[in-house]
C-alpha positions as CSV (number, residue, x, y, z in Angstrom):
1,M,14.2,47.8,123.6
2,K,14.9,44.5,121.8
3,I,18.0,44.1,119.7
4,P,17.1,43.0,116.2
5,K,18.0,39.5,115.0
6,N,20.2,40.8,112.2
7,Y,22.3,43.0,114.5
8,I,25.8,43.8,113.2
9,P,28.4,44.0,116.0
10,G,30.0,47.5,116.2
11,T,26.9,49.3,114.9
12,N,24.0,51.0,116.6
13,P,21.3,48.3,116.8
14,Y,18.6,50.9,117.2
15,K,19.3,52.8,114.0
16,S,17.3,51.8,111.0
17,L,18.9,48.8,109.3
18,P,20.2,49.2,105.8
19,K,18.1,47.7,103.1
20,K,19.3,44.4,101.7
21,P,21.3,45.0,98.5
22,I,19.4,44.1,95.3
23,I,21.1,41.0,93.8
24,E,21.5,41.7,90.1
25,S,20.2,38.9,87.9
26,N,22.6,37.5,85.4
27,K,20.2,37.7,82.6
28,K,21.7,37.1,79.2
29,I,21.3,40.1,76.9
30,S,20.1,39.4,73.4
31,K,22.3,40.1,70.4
32,K,19.9,42.7,69.3
33,Q,20.0,44.5,72.7
34,E,23.8,44.3,72.6
35,K,23.8,45.9,69.1
36,I,21.5,48.7,70.3
37,N,23.6,49.3,73.4
38,S,26.8,49.5,71.3
39,E,25.2,51.8,68.8
40,I,24.0,54.1,71.6
41,M,27.5,54.0,73.2
42,S,29.2,54.8,69.9
43,S,26.9,57.8,69.2
44,Q,27.4,59.2,72.7
45,E,31.2,58.7,72.5
46,R,31.2,60.6,69.2
47,I,29.3,63.5,70.8
48,L,31.7,63.5,73.8
49,K,34.8,63.6,71.6
50,L,33.3,66.6,69.8
51,Y,32.6,68.6,72.9
52,M,35.4,67.5,75.3
53,K,37.9,69.5,73.3
54,R,35.9,72.7,73.9
55,L,35.5,72.2,77.6
56,Q,37.8,73.4,80.4
57,K,39.4,70.8,82.6
58,K,37.0,71.6,85.5
59,E,34.0,71.2,83.2
60,Q,35.4,67.9,81.8
61,M,35.6,66.5,85.3
62,M,32.1,67.6,86.2
63,L,30.7,66.0,83.1
64,Q,32.6,62.7,83.7
65,N,31.4,62.6,87.3
66,F,27.8,63.2,86.2
67,L,28.0,60.5,83.6
68,M,29.8,57.9,85.8
69,E,27.4,58.4,88.7
70,G,24.4,57.9,86.4
71,H,22.4,61.0,87.2
72,K,19.4,61.9,85.1
73,V,18.3,65.0,83.2
74,G,16.2,67.1,85.5
75,S,17.8,66.0,88.7
76,K,19.2,68.6,91.2
77,I,22.7,67.8,90.2
78,F,21.8,68.3,86.5
79,N,20.2,71.7,87.3
80,N,23.3,72.8,89.1
81,L,25.6,72.2,86.1
82,P,26.7,75.0,83.8
83,K,24.6,75.5,80.7
84,N,27.1,74.1,78.2
85,L,27.2,70.8,80.1
86,K,23.4,70.7,80.2
87,E,23.4,71.1,76.4
88,I,25.9,68.3,75.9
89,I,24.0,65.9,78.2
90,T,20.7,66.7,76.5
91,I,22.2,66.2,73.0
92,M,23.6,62.8,74.1
93,N,20.2,61.8,75.4
94,I,18.4,62.9,72.2
95,E,20.9,60.9,70.2
96,S,20.3,57.8,72.3
97,L,16.5,58.2,72.0
98,K,16.9,58.4,68.2
99,V,18.7,55.1,68.2
100,L,16.1,53.5,70.4
101,L,13.3,54.8,68.2
102,K,14.9,53.4,65.2
103,N,15.2,49.9,66.7
104,T,11.9,49.7,68.6
105,K,8.9,47.9,67.1
106,N,6.4,48.3,70.0
107,P,4.1,51.2,69.1
108,I,3.5,52.1,72.8
109,K,7.2,52.2,73.5
110,K,7.6,54.3,70.3
111,L,5.1,56.8,71.6
112,Y,6.9,56.9,74.9
113,I,10.3,57.5,73.2
114,K,8.8,60.2,70.9
115,F,7.4,62.0,73.9
116,S,10.7,61.8,75.7
117,N,12.5,63.1,72.6
118,W,10.0,66.0,72.4
119,T,10.5,67.0,76.0
120,L,14.3,66.8,75.6
121,N,14.2,69.0,72.5
122,K,12.1,71.5,74.3
123,L,14.6,71.5,77.1
124,F,17.5,71.9,74.6
125,K,15.7,74.8,72.9
126,S,15.0,76.5,76.3
127,L,18.7,76.2,77.2
128,D,19.7,77.6,73.8
129,N,17.2,80.5,74.2
130,S,18.5,81.3,77.6
131,N,22.1,81.4,76.3
132,I,21.0,83.7,73.4
133,N,19.1,86.0,75.9
134,Q,22.1,86.2,78.1
135,N,24.3,87.1,75.2
136,K,21.9,89.8,74.1
137,K,21.8,91.2,77.7
138,M,25.6,91.2,77.9
139,S,25.9,92.9,74.5
140,K,23.3,95.5,75.5
141,K,25.3,96.2,78.7
142,N,28.5,96.4,76.8
143,T,27.1,98.9,74.3
144,K,25.6,101.0,77.1
145,E,29.0,101.0,78.9
146,Q,30.7,102.0,75.7
147,K,28.3,104.9,75.1
148,T,28.8,106.2,78.6
149,K,32.6,106.0,78.1
150,N,32.4,107.8,74.8
151,K,30.4,110.7,76.4
């Protein structure tokens, strides 16, 4: 076998080579885009402040890791999160879409944002309904257990 030209000493030359890193362009962001980004960040920070008080330390760490790593709604990691964290993340995404919708003029992008908003609302409602159903099941179990204890 031939050793590739871009062989790095100390590595296995026959393994697939890593892809070249994408060089980030130093594009200047417009003032309007900066304003939109800051508005999104402030709305998301407001939501985080509201909900962080209610979460346990472990859940706070899970949420911070999810946000810092930049995972998306619907990913495997998102699906493995507890329901209350899923709700918080969907609420944050819905708020950011509202800000984008308010500041977008392109009708095609508006349609895309509205569709995304609709799907996130559906997801949020399904999370809510599953929580309600779980609470109903738990209350039914508790009442059945109490009835058997009373007999």
